[in-house]
N, C-alpha and C positions, 0 to 999 in steps of 0.2 A: 539417498545419502551415500550408499556404498559405491554407486556409479560415479558420483562427483569426487569421492575420495580416491577411487581408482584412477580417474583422469588427472587429479592433482599429483598423484604419485608418478604417473607416466610423464607428466610435464617436468617434474623435478628430476627424474632420471635422465631425461633428454637434456635438461639444463646443465646437469652435472657433467654429462659427457661432453657437451659443447665447451664448457669451462676448461676441460682437460685439453681439448683441441687448441684453444687459445693459449693455454699455459705451455704447451709443448711445441707450438709452431716454430719453424726455423726463422721466420721473419714476420713483419706486421701484415703484409698482404696475404701471406699464407694463413694467418690467423683469422682472416675474414672470408676466405674463399671456399671453406668446407664446413658443413653443418650436418648433424643428425636432426631430422625433422619429423613431425607428426603429420600424416596425410589426411587431408579433407578434399572432397570433390569441388572442383571449380564449378561455379554456376553463373547465372545471368547477372548477378550483382557485380560481377567483374567485367561485364560488357563495356568496352570503351565507348565514349560518346561518338555520335554520328560524325563522320569526317575523319576519325582516327582509323588507321589502316586495318586494325584487327576488329573493328566494329562488326558485330554479328558473326564472329568466327571464334567464339569462346570454346566451342567443342570441336570445331573443324580447323584446328591449327595445333601447333606444338607449344603454345605459350602457357606458362604457369605463373602463379602469383607467389613471390618469394619474400622473405624477410628483408628489411632495409640493409642488413649487413652485406648482402650480395651486391647491392648498389655501391656501397662503400668500397668493396673489393674492386669493382670496375673502375671507380674514380681513382683510388689510390694506386692501382696497378696499371692505370692508363690502358685498359684493355681495348682492343680494336673490335669493331663489329664484324660479324654477328656475335653477340654475347651468348655463349652456349653453356648449358648446365646439364650434367649427367645425374640422373636419378637412378639409384640402384637399391635392390633388396639387400638386407643385412642378414647374413647367415646366422641362424640361431636367435635372431631378434624379431625380424619380420615374421608375421604369422604364416603358417604353412599354406601352400597353394591349395585352392579348392578346385576340383575338377568338375566341370559342368558338361552336359551333353546338349545344351540348347543350340538349335540350328540358327545360324546367323541370317538375318534378313536385312533389307535396306532400312528397317525402322527399329531394329533392336541391336544393342551392342554385341560385338563378337565375343566368342568364348575366350577365356584366358589363354595366352600363348606362353611358352616356357622361356620368356626373356628374363634375364637378371638385371638388365639395365636398359634405359632409353635415354635419348638426348633431346633437348628442346631449348626454347628461348623463354623470355620473360614477358608476361603481359603487363606486369607492374611489380613494384617492390613494397607493397603495403600489407603483406601477410603479417599476422602477429608473430612475435619472436617464437621460434621453435616450431613453427607450422609451415607447411607448403600446401597450396591448393593446385590440384592437377586436373587436366581435362579427363573425361571419362575413358577415352581410348587408352591413355597412359595407365590409368588405374587397372583396366582390364589386361593390358599387355604385361604388367608386372604381377598380376594376380593379387592385387591389394584390396584391402577393405578400409573404410573410414577408421581413423585412429591407428592404422598401421604405422610402423616406423621405417624410414628410409634414410639413406645417406645421399646428400646432394653436394656436388662440388662444381665450381666453375672450371671449364676446360678450354684449352686453347690449341689442342693438338688434333682436332678433327680435320681430316683432309677435305679439300674441295671436291665436290662430286662432278663426274663427267657423264654418267649414265645411270638410269634406274629402270628396272623392270617391275611392273605392277600387275598383280592378278586381281581383276575386279571380282567381287563376290556375285554380282549380278550382271548378266549379259545385256540387261536393259541399258546400262550406261553406254556401251559401245554403239548402241543404236541411235544415240543422240547425234544429230547431224554434225554438230561442231564439237564433238567430245574431246578432240585433241586440244582445242582452244580452251575448253572448260578446264581440262587437266592442267594446262600451263598456268591458267589464272589461279586455280585453287592451290597449286603447289607453292605459290608465292607466300602462302600463310604458314609455311613450314620453314623454319630456319635451317633445319637439318633433318635427315632421315636415319632410321635404325633398321637394318636388315632383320626381317622376322616380325616386325611390327605390323599391325593392321590399322590403317589410318582412314578417317572419314572425310568425304567431301559432300557438300550440299549443292543441289542444282534443281531449280524449279520446285522448291519446297519438298524435295525428296532427298533422303540421305543415302549415300552409296559408300560401301567399304572396299578397301583395296589392301591386299597383302603386299608388303615390300619384299619381293622375292630375291632381287639381286641389286647390288650397289657397286659402282665402279668409281674409282678416284681419278682425278686429273693429276698429271698429264698422261700417265702410262696406262690407265685403264685397269688398274689392279683391283681385285675383289676386296672389298672392305666391309666392316660391320657397321660403321658410322660414316656419314658424309654430309658436308655442308650443301645446302641448296641455295640459300640466300647469296646473292651476288655471284652466282655461278652459272655458266652456260651448260646446263645439264639436259641431256637427251632422254626423253621418257618414252618407254615402249610398253604396250599392253601385251599380255599373254592370255591364253584361253581362260575364260571366266570360270569361276568355281561351279556355278550351276550347270554349265555345259559339260564340265568334267564329270559331274555327278550323273547327268543324263546319259553320257556316253558309257559310264561304268554300268549303269542299270541295264542299258541295251545289250552290252556284252554278256551280262549275267543271264539275260533272257534267251540268248542264242543256244 
């Protein structure tokens, strides 16, 4: 009973905040393009049908399920693709970060990173009002828990990417004969990248994690925190894998 009452209070608080957004927005499109939302994890119920591009990439892409209002903002604002959305922690509202010491493997999610925001696309617009469903890597990147509160806004100022440097967590990935082709294929499931995030790819029924170490924008190659990947000619480079760095450090300590 107390749990359901707490959830109802949380929903009402978020609803009231969003009503204030609408009331104070400078124009109609602005009233649709930002919301405070309650987080829940994306799961296989959101897996698009076979034949749809994001099929079987619910957790290995940057797509989230958003409320219908964001679709309305796209239509009314005549937004151009890719449609991107920034998810950010809310200071003093989102629950405090939890620090874990779990070692990342190819089968377990990475430990939380100190990111305050990430950017991604939409898998659909059928989330209930005042809720957003995020892939697990986004939840971990922002150190969130189910029913945490975040701010989500449609953004149009993300620069096109020209280059990305990725650090594999496992050196097993670079041993794959066609790993560069696998990378290029899997990156297509990310509309944009956030520097500092850890993103997953699946290959041969195995999950691999990669740290986004460096991002450069086009055309000048400037270092940026966010960059578009979709419809961009982006050069991807691997740097020394995390497990090899750990082995090298252990060897140096033994000397």
